[in-house]
N, C-alpha and C positions, 0 to 999 in steps of 0.2 A: 554906725548909729542905726538903730532900728527905727522904722517909720510906721505909724499906724494911721488909719483913717476911720475914726469912729462913725458908725452908721446907726440910724434910728432902728429900734427893735423891729419895726414892721419891715424895713428894707432887708434886715438881716434874715428874717424869716422867709421872705420872698427869694432871696439869693440861695438860702439853704435848700428850699424846695426845688428851685431850678437846678441846683447842683445834683440833688438826688435823682431828678428826672433824667438829666444828661447821663449820669452813671448807669441808670437802669437801661437806657437806650443803647449805650455803647457796649454794655455787657452782652447784648444780643448780636454783636459784631455785624453792624450794618454795611460793611464793605460790599461792593458789587460781587455777586457770585461768579461772574464770568472772568474775574481776575484770577491769576494764579496765586498760589500760596505766598510767594515772595513779594510782598508789598511793603517791606520794611523801608521806612523813610519817606514813603509816599504820603501826600497830604490828601485828605478827604474832607467833604463838607456836606452839610444837610441843613435844612430849615426845620426848626423845632419851635413851635408857638410863634412868637414874634422875634426870634433870634436866628442868626446864621451861625452855626457851630462848625468850626474847623478843627480837625484832629488828624494825628498821624497814628499809624498802627504798626506794631511789630507782631511777632508770632503770638504773644499772649498779653500784650499791653496796649492800651489806647491812651494817648496823651493829648489832652485838649490844648490846642494852640491859641485859639481865639474864640470869643463870644461877642458878636456884634449885633446890635439892634437893627431890625429891618424897618425902614421908614417908607411911608407912602403907599401902603397896600390898601 
């Protein structure tokens, strides 16, 4: 059974914008340069705006694992 969570249009636009920004950043391959090329399966993280973004990277693909809000800054 498919499950959906309807979102207000404004929230959808915000999430779409955030997703585009994350894609643009990850396309730049923000992995630390001091690591060797073989980082497959390794998890990375960064803070972007008010979010903690975690992702893993293979040779040519980045996969977002989690997007968590950052509280208390």
